[in-house]
N, C-alpha and C positions, 0 to 999 in steps of 0.2 A: 889550832893549838900552836901558838907561836912561842918561840923560845923565851920571849920577853916576859911571859906570864909566870915563870918559875925561876927561883934562884936558890943556890945551895946554901945551907946553913954552914957557916965557917967552922962550927964546933961539932959537926955531926956528919955522918955519911948519908943521912936522910935529908932531902931537900925541903925547903920551907918557902912558901909563897911570900913575896914582898908584901909588907903591910901597907895598905893604901892610906892616903893622907888627907883626902877631902871627904868628909862624912856627914855633910849637912843634908837635910831632908826638905823636899817640897811637900807642902801640906795643903789640905782643903781649908784649913784655918786661915782666914783673911788677915789675922794678926801675926802670922808666921813671918819670919825673915824672908822665907822663900815661898810665898803663896802660889797655889796652882792658878796660873793665868795662861790663856791661849796666846800664843805668839811670843811669850817671854823667854822660853828655853830652847836651847839648840843642843843636839846630840852629835858628838864627834865619834866616829867609829872607824874601824878597818874591817872590810869584808873578810880578810884573812884571819882575823882574831875571833875565836869562839866566844870569849867573854864579852866582847863588844857586840857580836852578832846576836847574842841572846837578848840584848836590850832592844835592838832593832826589831827582832822578831815580835816582842811584846808590843812595841809601838805600832807595828803593822796589824797585829791581831786585834788590838783595841780600836783601831781606826783613828789614831792620833796624828796622822800625817799633816792635817791642817793646823793642829794646835802646837805641835813640836816639830821643828825642821831638823834636818840632819845632813851631815857631810861626811863622806868617806875620804880618808887619806889614800895615797897610792900604795900598792902592795909591797914595793921594794923599799927596803931600808936605805937611807942615804945619810950623809953627814948633816947634822942639824945646826952646826955652826962652823964657819970657816976656820976659826982659830983653835979648834980641838978635834979629837978623833971620834967623838960620840956618834954612833949610828942609830937612827931611829925612824919614827913615822914622820913623813913629810907630805905636804900637799903638792899636787902637780902644778906646773907653771901655767897651764890653761885647762879649761873644762873639757877639752877634746883630746888632750895628751894621752890619758889613760881612761878608757871606757869604765864608767862606774865611779871614778874618783873626780873630785872637783877642787878648785881653788877655795880657800877660806874666804867667803864673802862676808863673814860676820866681823872678823878681827883683822883680816889681811895677813894672818900669820903664814909663815913659810913652813913651819913644822909644829907638831904637837908640843914640842919643848917650849916654843914661844908662848903657847897658851898658858903653860904652867908658870912661865916667867911673868906674864901679865897678872896672873892671879896671886902670885906670891914671889917677892924678890928674894926671899930667904929659902925657897924650896930646894931641897937637896935629894929628894927621892927620885924614883924612876918616872919617866915620861910615858905613861901608859894610856891606852884607850880601853874602855869608853871614857869619855868626858862629857858630863852634863853641864852645860854652860848657861849662866844667867846673863842674858843680853842687857838687862836693865842695870844690874850692878857690876857688869863686866868682870865676872869671876867664875871660878869653878864651884859648882854646888856639890858635886859628888863624882868620884871616879871608881866607885865599887859597883861592879856590874849587878851583883845580887840585890843591892839596895835600889839601884836605878830601875831595874825591871819590876821590883815591888811597887815603887812609886808610880810607874806607868800603869800598873795593874789596878791600883787602889785609889790614887789621888786625883786623877784627871777624868773621872767618869762623866762629869758634867760637860766635857768637851769631846768625849769619845763618840765615834760613830757606831761603836759596838759596846755600849756600856754594860750590857747584860752578861758579857763574858767575864766571869770571875775566876781568875787563876789561883786565888787564895781564899776559897769559901770558908766561912767560920766553922762549918761542921767537919771540915777535912784538915784544918790547920795543924793539928797535932801530927797526923800522918804525913802531911806535906813537909813539915819541919824535919821529921825523922828521915823521910826519903831523901830530902835535899842533902842531908848530912852524909849518908852513905854513898849517894851518887857522886857528890863532890869529891869526897876523899878517895873513893874507890875508882872512879872513872874519869870525871872531869880533870881532877888533879892527879889521878892515878897514872895517866900516861907520862906526866912530867916526872913523877916519882920514879917510874921505871927508867926513864931516860937520863935522869940526873943522879941516879945512884952511883956511888963511887966504890962500892964493894959488892962482891957477889952476894953476900948475905942480904944486904939492903935491897939489891935488885930482885933476888928470889922472893923476898917478902912482898915487894911492891907488885911484881907481876902476878903473884898469887892473888893478892887483893884485887887487882884489876879484873882478872878473868873470873874470879869468884863473884864479883859484883855484876859482870856481864851475864854470867850464868844465872844469877839471882833475877836479873831483869827478864831473861828468857823464860824462866819458870813463871814469874808473875804474869807475863804477857800471854802465856798459854791459857790463862784463866779469865783475863779481862783485857779491855781495849787499851787502857792507859795505866800508868804506874800506880795511881791512887784510886782506881775504879774505872768506870766507863765514861768519865768526864776528864777533859784536858785540864791539867793543872800545871803549876810552876815547874815541878820536877821533870815533866815531859819536855819542856822547852830547854831546860838545862842539859838534859841528856841528849836531845836531838842534835845540838850544835857540835857535840863530840862525835856522835855516830856518823853524821853526814860527811865528816872529814876523814874518818878512820880508814876506810878501804881505798879511797881515791889516792891518798898520799902514801899510805903504806905500800900498796900494790905497785904503784907507779915507780916509787923509788927502788923497790925490790927489782924491777925490770932494769933500771939503770945499773944497779949492782951487778946483775947478771951479765950485762954487756961491758962492764968495766969502765963506765964513764965516770964513776965517782968511787972514792976509796971508802967512804962510809956514807950513811944515809939515814933516813927517818927510822927504818927498821933497826939500824945499829944504834942511833942516838936514843930513841925511845924504847927500842927492843920490845915492841908490842905485836910481833908477827906470829904469835902462837895460833891465832884463829881470826879470820876475817868476819866482819859483820854479816856479809852475805851467806856465811855458813851457819848463821843462826836464823832459822826460819821465821820465828816470831819477831825478833829484833829487826830483821831486814824489812819485813812487811810493815812493821810499826814505824820505821824510818820513812818509808814511802807514804804511809798514811798521814803523818805530820807534814811532810814536805808538800802534800797536795791540799792542805788547808789553804783557802784563799789568802794570798798575801805572803805566805811563808817562802815560796820558791824565789821571790824577789830578793830575799835576804841572803841567798846562797849564790856566791859568785866563785865557782871553783877555779877560774883562771887567776883570781886574786890569791886564793889559797896556795895554789901551786907556785905562782911567781914568788910569793913570799918565802916559802920553804926552800925552793931551789935557788933563789937569787939573792937572799939576804944573809947567807952564811958561807962566805968564800972559803973558810977553813974546812968546811964539810964538802962543798960542791964547788971547787975553784973555777970550773969552766962555766958555771951558771946554766948548764943545760937543763931545760924543763922537759920532763917526760910526757909522752902522749898517753892517754888512757888512764884508767880503764873506762872512763866516760860512762858511768853507771846511769841508767835512765830511771830516775826516781818517780817518774810520772806513770810508770807501768802499773797495772792492776795489782791489788792486794786483797787479802781476805779479812781485814780488820773490822769490816762492817758487820761481820757476823755477831758482834757483841752489842750492836746498837739496839 
């Protein structure tokens, strides 16, 4: 849950996510501007960012590793140009500098900002990840995570090693769309609404919406294995990337506060410390269940998450101290198989 994912609306005390700018689609139609082809597309991500990580999760679940390559930036924000003060996602100087991050071997870019400059000389928006890149046309296809993960789920089946996995099955699409909506507004974006609220009223409304949504998930998961039944679908991936970050960052930063290392922190910024995910018996086991699906654990690099939150916001954590723990073991047993 990176701060870059949310911005405040200038005319309201309620935050609004920045509108994304590249919204083209890869299609199975060979006449499409962006036809589904093996080896043509590249995904740029940050392991710290939940929006980017959910795209990588679907790529791994579908077994698209051979068809779509990917690169992760380093977790710490750095200056993206020498002549201005913009801080953002950058690539490491070598493939060994930051474990899990690599140089950009596709375009030779030093930052994600450079990718946007290559794609559009007139771009004035934010330089966000994920970025789905077309190596043939040398441009950005799409930078909206919900659309990228949908493309990975539906348009590349003829290249997928796991084509039978359907995260958006026709018989559940109405329920999936409805669930995506309330999970996004209440939880995925809910943490940002809590943290970005500029009045007590706005915060009270946002925190109620967040924990009402978490309580709703807990109730649903008491009766079935996943959000839309006993089959893994899109909303589960969307929810998972927020849940897996929730306790690790909230709890650890709370420890720093207790010892006085920082004057404010995640719990103060996002103000989501009412209850930990570990205190929800169904949600916690559900998180472990999804984490243990083959391929999913490789998309979670908690060291990147923590380095980003602790190291990229000097106004919040000026000393850049990264807390230890709680180091939750998501590989431990769970009881979700009772619904199989």
